[in-house]
C-alpha atoms as a printed R data frame, in Angstrom:
    type eleno elety resid chain resno       x      y       z
1   ATOM     1    CA   MET     A     1  -5.973 46.303 -32.259
2   ATOM     2    CA   THR     A     2  -3.840 45.889 -29.333
3   ATOM     3    CA   GLU     A     3  -4.294 43.513 -26.245
4   ATOM     4    CA   ARG     A     4  -1.933 43.002 -23.172
5   ATOM     5    CA   ALA     A     5  -2.688 41.042 -19.788
6   ATOM     6    CA   LEU     A     6  -2.781 43.488 -16.655
7   ATOM     7    CA   LYS     A     7  -0.021 43.262 -14.031
8   ATOM     8    CA   PRO     A     8  -0.736 42.113 -10.738
9   ATOM     9    CA   ASP     A     9  -0.752 45.687  -9.634
10  ATOM    10    CA   GLU     A    10  -2.507 47.391 -12.219
11  ATOM    11    CA   LYS     A    11  -6.198 48.973 -12.481
12  ATOM    12    CA   PRO     A    12  -8.298 49.367 -15.829
13  ATOM    13    CA   ILE     A    13  -9.284 52.632 -14.965
14  ATOM    14    CA   ASN     A    14  -5.103 53.706 -14.433
15  ATOM    15    CA   VAL     A    15  -4.420 52.236 -17.483
16  ATOM    16    CA   LYS     A    16  -6.914 54.009 -19.535
17  ATOM    17    CA   THR     A    17  -6.421 57.451 -17.589
18  ATOM    18    CA   GLU     A    18  -2.410 56.564 -18.807
19  ATOM    19    CA   TRP     A    19  -3.408 56.108 -22.447
20  ATOM    20    CA   THR     A    20  -2.091 58.870 -24.663
21  ATOM    21    CA   THR     A    21  -2.569 58.718 -28.575
22  ATOM    22    CA   ASP     A    22  -4.564 61.060 -30.725
23  ATOM    23    CA   ALA     A    23  -5.532 58.068 -32.926
24  ATOM    24    CA   PRO     A    24  -9.626 57.201 -32.595
25  ATOM    25    CA   GLY     A    25 -10.134 54.007 -31.095
26  ATOM    26    CA   ARG     A    26 -11.713 52.970 -27.521
27  ATOM    27    CA   PHE     A    27 -10.584 51.074 -24.422
28  ATOM    28    CA   VAL     A    28 -11.936 47.290 -24.117
29  ATOM    29    CA   PHE     A    29 -11.703 45.822 -20.929
30  ATOM    30    CA   LYS     A    30 -11.858 41.994 -21.189
31  ATOM    31    CA   ARG     A    31 -12.090 38.794 -18.664
32  ATOM    32    CA   GLN     A    32 -10.747 35.540 -20.472
33  ATOM    33    CA   PHE     A    33 -12.196 32.301 -19.114
34  ATOM    34    CA   ILE     A    34 -10.216 29.387 -19.556
35  ATOM    35    CA   MET     A    35 -11.624 26.168 -19.416
36  ATOM    36    CA   ASP     A    36 -11.153 22.651 -19.895
37  ATOM    37    CA   PRO     A    37 -13.424 21.298 -23.360
38  ATOM    38    CA   GLN     A    38 -15.175 19.692 -21.452
39  ATOM    39    CA   GLU     A    39 -16.693 21.461 -18.727
40  ATOM    40    CA   ASP     A    40 -20.322 21.024 -18.738
41  ATOM    41    CA   ILE     A    41 -22.242 24.708 -19.515
42  ATOM    42    CA   GLU     A    42 -25.575 23.423 -20.278
43  ATOM    43    CA   SER     A    43 -26.557 23.813 -16.881
44  ATOM    44    CA   ASP     A    44 -25.364 27.371 -16.277
45  ATOM    45    CA   PRO     A    45 -27.405 29.809 -18.851
46  ATOM    46    CA   VAL     A    46 -25.653 32.863 -18.096
47  ATOM    47    CA   PHE     A    47 -21.969 31.004 -18.335
48  ATOM    48    CA   MET     A    48 -22.842 29.776 -21.470
49  ATOM    49    CA   GLN     A    49 -23.849 32.909 -23.101
50  ATOM    50    CA   LEU     A    50 -20.144 34.343 -21.553
51  ATOM    51    CA   MET     A    51 -18.584 31.733 -23.347
52  ATOM    52    CA   PHE     A    52 -20.712 31.884 -26.714
53  ATOM    53    CA   SER     A    53 -19.178 35.659 -26.665
54  ATOM    54    CA   GLN     A    54 -16.089 34.989 -25.857
55  ATOM    55    CA   VAL     A    55 -15.896 31.955 -28.486
56  ATOM    56    CA   GLN     A    56 -17.881 33.826 -31.233
57  ATOM    57    CA   TYR     A    57 -15.349 36.622 -30.976
58  ATOM    58    CA   ASP     A    58 -12.247 34.640 -31.077
59  ATOM    59    CA   VAL     A    59 -13.512 32.426 -34.389
60  ATOM    60    CA   LEU     A    60 -14.533 35.928 -36.102
61  ATOM    61    CA   HIS     A    61 -11.072 37.633 -35.144
62  ATOM    62    CA   GLY     A    62  -8.965 34.342 -36.520
63  ATOM    63    CA   ARG     A    63  -8.180 33.482 -32.741
64  ATOM    64    CA   LEU     A    64  -9.686 29.991 -33.450
65  ATOM    65    CA   PHE     A    65  -9.113 28.720 -37.099
66  ATOM    66    CA   VAL     A    66 -12.072 26.775 -38.503
67  ATOM    67    CA   SER     A    67 -12.675 25.323 -41.931
68  ATOM    68    CA   LEU     A    68 -14.361 27.469 -44.724
69  ATOM    69    CA   GLU     A    69 -17.130 24.732 -44.500
70  ATOM    70    CA   LEU     A    70 -17.515 25.280 -40.480
71  ATOM    71    CA   ALA     A    71 -17.207 28.900 -40.627
72  ATOM    72    CA   VAL     A    72 -20.286 28.876 -42.936
73  ATOM    73    CA   GLN     A    73 -22.595 25.884 -40.590
74  ATOM    74    CA   LEU     A    74 -21.598 28.861 -37.449
75  ATOM    75    CA   ALA     A    75 -22.650 31.840 -39.530
76  ATOM    76    CA   ALA     A    76 -25.788 30.226 -40.208
77  ATOM    77    CA   MET     A    77 -26.013 29.621 -36.654
78  ATOM    78    CA   THR     A    78 -25.766 33.333 -35.833
79  ATOM    79    CA   MET     A    79 -28.073 34.178 -37.842
80  ATOM    80    CA   GLN     A    80 -30.750 32.008 -37.057
81  ATOM    81    CA   LEU     A    81 -29.358 33.248 -33.286
82  ATOM    82    CA   THR     A    82 -29.965 37.188 -34.899
83  ATOM    83    CA   TYR     A    83 -32.524 37.159 -36.980
84  ATOM    84    CA   GLY     A    84 -35.012 33.788 -36.523
85  ATOM    85    CA   ASP     A    85 -36.534 31.344 -39.095
86  ATOM    86    CA   HIS     A    86 -35.634 31.799 -42.678
87  ATOM    87    CA   SER     A    87 -38.214 34.073 -44.520
88  ATOM    88    CA   ALA     A    88 -39.367 36.096 -47.439
89  ATOM    89    CA   LYS     A    89 -36.920 38.837 -46.375
90  ATOM    90    CA   HIS     A    90 -33.438 36.862 -45.978
91  ATOM    91    CA   VAL     A    91 -32.668 37.205 -50.108
92  ATOM    92    CA   SER     A    92 -29.593 38.214 -51.779
93  ATOM    93    CA   GLY     A    93 -28.096 41.473 -50.813
94  ATOM    94    CA   PHE     A    94 -29.368 41.083 -46.930
95  ATOM    95    CA   LEU     A    95 -26.102 40.157 -45.150
96  ATOM    96    CA   LEU     A    96 -23.791 41.595 -47.750
97  ATOM    97    CA   LYS     A    97 -23.105 44.878 -45.440
98  ATOM    98    CA   HIS     A    98 -22.992 42.428 -42.161
99  ATOM    99    CA   LEU     A    99 -21.026 39.890 -43.411
100 ATOM   100    CA   GLY     A   100 -17.975 40.639 -40.710
101 ATOM   101    CA   GLU     A   101 -20.421 39.891 -38.240
102 ATOM   102    CA   PHE     A   102 -20.954 36.046 -39.632
103 ATOM   103    CA   VAL     A   103 -17.370 35.402 -41.193
104 ATOM   104    CA   PRO     A   104 -14.192 35.329 -40.155
105 ATOM   105    CA   VAL     A   105 -11.975 38.051 -41.179
106 ATOM   106    CA   THR     A   106  -9.174 35.405 -42.321
107 ATOM   107    CA   TYR     A   107 -11.325 34.514 -44.695
108 ATOM   108    CA   LEU     A   108 -12.750 37.680 -45.829
109 ATOM   109    CA   SER     A   109  -9.453 39.454 -46.010
110 ATOM   110    CA   SER     A   110  -8.098 36.621 -48.082
111 ATOM   111    CA   LYS     A   111 -10.964 36.754 -50.408
112 ATOM   112    CA   ALA     A   112 -11.167 32.854 -50.273
113 ATOM   113    CA   LYS     A   113 -14.829 33.479 -51.946
114 ATOM   114    CA   LYS     A   114 -16.827 36.633 -53.108
115 ATOM   115    CA   PRO     A   115 -19.417 38.544 -50.323
116 ATOM   116    CA   ALA     A   116 -21.669 37.203 -52.781
117 ATOM   117    CA   GLU     A   117 -20.832 33.540 -52.358
118 ATOM   118    CA   TRP     A   118 -20.539 33.579 -48.809
119 ATOM   119    CA   GLU     A   119 -23.821 34.998 -48.567
120 ATOM   120    CA   ALA     A   120 -25.259 32.453 -50.606
121 ATOM   121    CA   LEU     A   121 -24.275 30.033 -48.866
122 ATOM   122    CA   ILE     A   122 -24.995 31.178 -45.083
123 ATOM   123    CA   LEU     A   123 -28.480 31.457 -46.376
124 ATOM   124    CA   ALA     A   124 -28.690 27.771 -47.649
125 ATOM   125    CA   GLU     A   125 -27.548 27.067 -44.405
126 ATOM   126    CA   HIS     A   126 -29.657 29.340 -42.625
127 ATOM   127    CA   ALA     A   127 -32.630 27.725 -44.165
128 ATOM   128    CA   GLY     A   128 -32.599 24.291 -42.722
129 ATOM   129    CA   LEU     A   129 -32.446 25.978 -39.317
130 ATOM   130    CA   ALA     A   130 -36.042 26.353 -38.985
131 ATOM   131    CA   GLY     A   131 -37.232 26.347 -35.052
132 ATOM   132    CA   TRP     A   132 -33.850 26.669 -33.795
133 ATOM   133    CA   THR     A   133 -34.159 29.022 -30.666
134 ATOM   134    CA   PRO     A   134 -31.269 30.968 -29.508
135 ATOM   135    CA   ASN     A   135 -30.100 28.083 -26.481
136 ATOM   136    CA   ASP     A   136 -29.973 25.655 -29.415
137 ATOM   137    CA   CYS     A   137 -27.713 28.027 -31.169
138 ATOM   138    CA   MET     A   138 -25.594 29.241 -29.101
139 ATOM   139    CA   LEU     A   139 -25.273 25.653 -27.761
140 ATOM   140    CA   ALA     A   140 -24.516 24.219 -31.542
141 ATOM   141    CA   TYR     A   141 -22.093 26.835 -31.752
142 ATOM   142    CA   LEU     A   142 -20.288 25.964 -28.874
143 ATOM   143    CA   LYS     A   143 -20.308 22.327 -29.204
144 ATOM   144    CA   ALA     A   144 -18.627 22.765 -32.931
145 ATOM   145    CA   VAL     A   145 -16.114 24.811 -31.811
146 ATOM   146    CA   ARG     A   146 -15.247 22.931 -28.805
147 ATOM   147    CA   ALA     A   147 -14.990 19.957 -30.618
148 ATOM   148    CA   LEU     A   148 -11.577 21.478 -32.501
149 ATOM   149    CA   PRO     A   149  -8.189 20.194 -31.008
150 ATOM   150    CA   TYR     A   150  -6.671 23.331 -30.034
151 ATOM   151    CA   PHE     A   151 -10.225 24.792 -28.437
152 ATOM   152    CA   GLY     A   152  -8.868 25.949 -24.834
153 ATOM   153    CA   VAL     A   153  -5.422 27.016 -26.284
154 ATOM   154    CA   THR     A   154  -4.802 30.554 -26.702
155 ATOM   155    CA   ALA     A   155  -2.519 31.641 -28.953
156 ATOM   156    CA   PHE     A   156  -0.400 34.107 -29.947
157 ATOM   157    CA   ASP     A   157   1.418 35.105 -33.102
158 ATOM   158    CA   ALA     A   158   5.383 34.226 -33.154
159 ATOM   159    CA   LYS     A   159   8.255 33.579 -35.431
160 ATOM   160    CA   TYR     A   160  11.243 31.440 -34.936
161 ATOM   161    CA   LEU     A   161  14.617 32.870 -33.920
162 ATOM   162    CA   SER     A   162  16.260 29.957 -33.309
163 ATOM   163    CA   SER     A   163  15.389 26.288 -32.769
164 ATOM   164    CA   GLY     A   164  17.149 23.208 -33.846
165 ATOM   165    CA   LYS     A   165  15.478 22.265 -37.368
166 ATOM   166    CA   ARG     A   166  13.049 24.611 -37.240
167 ATOM   167    CA   LYS     A   167  13.561 27.509 -40.134
168 ATOM   168    CA   ILE     A   168  14.561 31.047 -38.628
169 ATOM   169    CA   GLY     A   169  11.391 33.454 -39.288
170 ATOM   170    CA   GLU     A   170   9.058 30.581 -39.318
171 ATOM   171    CA   HIS     A   171   5.517 31.932 -39.012
172 ATOM   172    CA   VAL     A   172   3.817 30.134 -36.111
173 ATOM   173    CA   TYR     A   173   1.559 30.033 -33.199
174 ATOM   174    CA   VAL     A   174   2.250 29.438 -29.448
175 ATOM   175    CA   GLY     A   175  -0.003 28.277 -27.508
176 ATOM   176    CA   VAL     A   176  -0.688 28.226 -23.859
177 ATOM   177    CA   SER     A   177  -3.418 25.873 -22.300
178 ATOM   178    CA   SER     A   178  -4.125 24.438 -18.929
179 ATOM   179    CA   LYS     A   179  -2.016 22.125 -19.517
180 ATOM   180    CA   GLY     A   180   1.194 23.334 -21.196
181 ATOM   181    CA   VAL     A   181   2.718 25.651 -24.158
182 ATOM   182    CA   HIS     A   182   1.942 24.164 -27.511
183 ATOM   183    CA   ILE     A   183   3.552 25.389 -31.176
184 ATOM   184    CA   LEU     A   184   0.850 24.844 -33.964
185 ATOM   185    CA   ASN     A   185   1.402 25.736 -37.835
186 ATOM   186    CA   PHE     A   186  -0.252 29.242 -38.719
187 ATOM   187    CA   PRO     A   187  -2.639 29.886 -40.107
188 ATOM   188    CA   THR     A   188  -4.200 25.699 -39.709
189 ATOM   189    CA   MET     A   189  -3.394 25.675 -36.118
190 ATOM   190    CA   GLU     A   190  -2.494 22.408 -36.594
191 ATOM   191    CA   ALA     A   191  -0.219 20.993 -33.700
192 ATOM   192    CA   ASN     A   192   3.389 21.113 -34.218
193 ATOM   193    CA   GLY     A   193   4.815 20.748 -30.607
194 ATOM   194    CA   PHE     A   194   3.834 20.611 -26.707
195 ATOM   195    CA   THR     A   195   5.444 20.489 -24.048
196 ATOM   196    CA   SER     A   196   3.810 19.958 -20.529
197 ATOM   197    CA   TYR     A   197   4.676 21.995 -17.866
198 ATOM   198    CA   ASN     A   198   6.453 19.301 -16.046
199 ATOM   199    CA   ASP     A   199   8.900 19.338 -18.850
200 ATOM   200    CA   ILE     A   200   9.609 23.016 -18.680
201 ATOM   201    CA   LEU     A   201  13.066 23.680 -17.275
202 ATOM   202    CA   SER     A   202  13.324 27.506 -16.925
203 ATOM   203    CA   TRP     A   203  12.080 30.620 -18.948
204 ATOM   204    CA   GLY     A   204  13.724 33.050 -20.599
205 ATOM   205    CA   SER     A   205  13.023 36.429 -21.463
206 ATOM   206    CA   SER     A   206  13.462 39.744 -23.089
207 ATOM   207    CA   PRO     A   207  10.922 42.536 -24.742
208 ATOM   208    CA   ASN     A   208  11.174 40.908 -28.200
209 ATOM   209    CA   SER     A   209  11.569 37.345 -27.352
210 ATOM   210    CA   PHE     A   210  11.570 33.964 -25.222
211 ATOM   211    CA   ALA     A   211  13.274 30.848 -24.930
212 ATOM   212    CA   CYS     A   212  11.958 27.765 -23.035
213 ATOM   213    CA   PRO     A   213  14.440 25.056 -22.678
214 ATOM   214    CA   THR     A   214  12.138 21.924 -22.133
215 ATOM   215    CA   GLU     A   215  14.242 19.019 -21.786
216 ATOM   216    CA   ILE     A   216  17.063 16.889 -20.740
217 ATOM   217    CA   ILE     A   217  18.002 14.420 -23.468
218 ATOM   218    CA   GLY     A   218  19.333 11.446 -21.500
219 ATOM   219    CA   TYR     A   219  22.844 10.199 -22.010
220 ATOM   220    CA   SER     A   220  24.877  7.400 -20.936
221 ATOM   221    CA   PRO     A   221  27.484  7.476 -18.495
222 ATOM   222    CA   ARG     A   222  29.490  5.693 -21.180
223 ATOM   223    CA   SER     A   223  28.991  8.107 -23.395
224 ATOM   224    CA   PRO     A   224  31.651 11.528 -24.263
225 ATOM   225    CA   GLN     A   225  28.434 13.446 -23.308
226 ATOM   226    CA   ALA     A   226  28.615 12.151 -19.749
227 ATOM   227    CA   ARG     A   227  31.802 14.641 -19.185
228 ATOM   228    CA   GLY     A   228  29.555 17.746 -19.529
229 ATOM   229    CA   PRO     A   229  26.559 18.879 -18.399
230 ATOM   230    CA   PRO     A   230  22.985 17.235 -20.279
231 ATOM   231    CA   TRP     A   231  22.048 19.288 -23.475
232 ATOM   232    CA   ARG     A   232  18.913 20.665 -23.346
233 ATOM   233    CA   ARG     A   233  16.524 21.458 -26.067
234 ATOM   234    CA   ARG     A   234  15.227 24.962 -26.344
235 ATOM   235    CA   ARG     A   235  12.779 26.537 -28.216
236 ATOM   236    CA   ALA     A   236  13.150 30.323 -29.089
237 ATOM   237    CA   CYS     A   237  10.340 32.166 -30.173
238 ATOM   238    CA   GLY     A   238   9.517 36.032 -30.763
239 ATOM   239    CA   PRO     A   239   6.436 38.303 -31.475
240 ATOM   240    CA   ARG     A   240   5.634 38.123 -35.102
241 ATOM   241    CA   THR     A   241   6.953 41.541 -36.973
242 ATOM   242    CA   PRO     A   242   4.979 42.633 -40.433
């Protein structure tokens, strides 16, 4: 699936009208919520439902990396939300055809575990959630994901084109949050660099890359560098290509 942000003067209906392709597919318009991890969600059930739908989508499609253990816990919460308490019908084979609705695609595609193993783990975890209401499931799901250090960061696949000690072609995520620009390791989303918006000097971009001068390196008036302009650290990234 290909996604892009609408330009200020674009409307969804116009984009759909201009969409020319014979390939099967569908046009989906989404409004992305960007929120502070500490923002209260319990006081507004409608907002909690909207946030749950977005966060669950991001987890299942690999936009938010979760550990295998957490993936099982979240899948069990989703099962409780969907099917209610564990019962006699929840046996081997019940989830096999629907694992994509419960397990992140990154784990299913990597074949970290066989489908039957995923199902067994989820069913066992689900059995311990008897009595949980839909609100309990959504709230616990959101609290677990919001505790991740990179929650609130919108991440984009990228690779380095040039950057100091970085390896050219290294696959990373470039993340954008309310606080600044993040460099995250692939695929674990571990932090590997951060620049506050206050420290970004300028942007440079082309259709396939962008560069971000991030800071002026201090120098002494007595040093040789004092004769020329201050140095700048520059991060250059481009979209990841196969």
